[in-house]
Structures are given as C-alpha cells and as structure tokens.
C-alpha positions as CSV (number, residue, x, y, z in Angstrom):
1,F,-208.1,79.2,84.1
2,G,-205.9,77.4,86.5
3,C,-203.3,76.5,83.9
4,F,-199.6,76.7,84.6
5,T,-198.1,75.9,81.2
6,F,-198.6,77.2,77.7
7,K,-199.7,73.8,76.5
8,A,-202.3,73.4,79.3
9,L,-203.8,76.8,78.4
10,I,-203.9,76.1,74.7
11,V,-205.5,72.6,75.3
12,R,-208.1,74.2,77.5
13,C,-208.9,76.9,74.9
14,Y,-208.4,75.1,71.6
15,G,-208.1,71.4,72.2
16,R,-205.5,68.7,72.4
17,R,-204.1,69.0,68.8
18,A,-203.5,72.7,69.2
19,G,-201.8,72.0,72.5
20,N,-199.3,69.7,70.8
21,I,-198.7,72.3,68.1
22,A,-198.1,75.0,70.7
23,E,-195.7,72.7,72.6
24,L,-193.7,72.1,69.4
25,C,-193.6,75.9,68.7
26,V,-192.2,76.6,72.2
27,A,-189.7,73.8,71.9
28,G,-188.5,75.0,68.5
29,S,-188.2,78.6,69.7
30,A,-186.2,77.5,72.7
31,L,-183.9,75.4,70.5
32,G,-183.3,78.3,68.1
33,L,-182.5,80.6,71.0
34,L,-180.1,78.2,72.5
35,M,-178.3,77.6,69.2
36,G,-178.1,81.4,68.7
37,Y,-176.6,81.9,72.1
38,A,-174.1,79.1,71.6
39,C,-173.0,80.6,68.2
40,L,-172.6,84.1,69.8
41,L,-170.7,82.6,72.6
42,G,-168.4,80.8,70.2
43,D,-167.8,83.9,68.1
44,F,-167.0,86.1,71.1
45,L,-164.7,83.5,72.7
46,T,-163.0,83.0,69.4
47,M,-162.4,86.7,69.0
48,S,-161.3,87.3,72.6
49,G,-159.3,84.1,72.8
50,T,-157.2,84.9,69.7
51,D,-156.5,88.3,71.2
52,L,-155.4,86.8,74.6
53,A,-153.4,83.9,73.3
54,K,-151.1,85.4,70.7
55,E,-149.0,82.3,70.0
56,G,-148.8,78.6,70.6
57,F,-151.4,75.9,71.3
58,L,-154.0,78.1,72.9
59,N,-154.0,80.4,69.8
60,N,-154.6,77.4,67.6
61,L,-157.4,76.2,69.9
62,F,-159.1,79.5,70.2
63,S,-158.8,80.4,66.5
64,S,-160.9,77.4,65.5
65,R,-164.6,78.3,65.9
66,A,-165.6,74.6,65.8
67,A,-163.2,73.7,68.6
68,V,-164.5,76.6,70.8
69,L,-168.1,75.6,70.2
70,A,-167.4,72.0,71.1
71,L,-165.4,73.0,74.2
72,T,-168.1,75.4,75.3
73,G,-170.8,72.8,74.7
74,M,-168.9,70.1,76.7
75,V,-167.7,72.3,79.6
76,I,-170.5,74.9,80.0
77,L,-173.8,74.0,78.2
78,F,-174.0,70.2,78.7
79,P,-173.5,70.3,82.5
80,L,-176.1,73.1,82.8
81,S,-178.6,71.1,80.7
82,M,-178.3,68.2,83.0
83,L,-179.7,70.1,86.0
84,R,-183.0,68.9,87.2
85,N,-183.9,72.1,89.1
86,L,-182.9,75.5,87.8
87,R,-183.4,77.2,91.1
88,P,-179.7,77.4,91.9
89,L,-179.3,79.5,88.7
90,R,-181.8,82.1,89.8
91,H,-179.1,84.7,90.7
92,T,-177.3,84.4,87.4
93,S,-180.0,86.3,85.5
94,A,-178.4,89.7,86.4
95,I,-175.0,88.5,85.2
96,A,-176.6,87.2,82.0
97,L,-178.2,90.6,81.4
98,V,-174.9,92.3,81.9
99,C,-173.3,89.9,79.4
100,V,-176.0,90.5,76.8
101,C,-175.5,94.3,77.2
102,Y,-171.8,93.8,76.8
103,A,-172.3,91.9,73.6
104,I,-174.6,94.6,72.2
105,I,-171.9,97.2,73.0
106,L,-169.2,95.1,71.4
107,C,-171.3,94.6,68.3
108,S,-172.1,98.3,68.1
109,I,-168.4,99.3,68.4
110,R,-167.4,96.7,65.8
111,Y,-170.1,98.1,63.4
112,V,-168.9,101.7,63.9
113,Q,-165.3,100.7,63.4
114,R,-166.1,98.8,60.1
115,G,-168.1,101.8,58.9
116,E,-165.1,104.1,59.6
117,D,-162.7,101.7,57.8
118,S,-164.7,101.7,54.6
119,S,-164.8,105.5,54.3
C-alpha cells in the first residue's frame, strides 16, 4: 500500500474519519501503557528504596509513592519525552526487556510468598 503509519493505512482503507479514530486509539493505548509503566516503576522504587534507606530523610522520601512518582517523572520520564529522535535509545531495548523479566520474577516471588503466609 505504500503506507508507513497506522493512520495512513486506515485512511487508505476506510477513509479519513476512521483514520482519526485509529490515531486516537493508538494514542490512548500508548498513554495507558506509559501510565502503567510509571506506576510499576513507582511501586518498585518505593519498595526497594525503603529497603535500602532504613532511616532518615531518604526513607521518608522513598516511602512516599507520590514523591517517588513525581521524582521519576521529572528526572527520568520528562527528559526522555523531550527527545526529538529516539535513535540514541535503540540499544536500551535489551535492558528494558531484562527489567521487565526482573519485574515479572519479583511479582511471582511476592505472589508465592503471600500464598505461603496465608496458609
């Protein structure tokens, strides 16, 4: 078809109105995924931060989920969202995959531990 975006493909097949709807669906999906990753990151940083910083200011900072999410947004997510070209991030996909696998393993371990505690 010679189309390089979802919207162009949908416009070619179904018309302009369907293309706008498809673009809204893709944007909504991306927004939901980003919010989910930000919440997961905030949860994991809160859990690991309170374990690392047992006392003092850092413990108070890392024990607040809102503070961790705000800090993560300002320090990590906002600068990444300002990039015009994502090509410099092409090598981070493998690291991201390892992080997702690590998160799955941690969730599985936590699930098993909670199951053992209730019996």
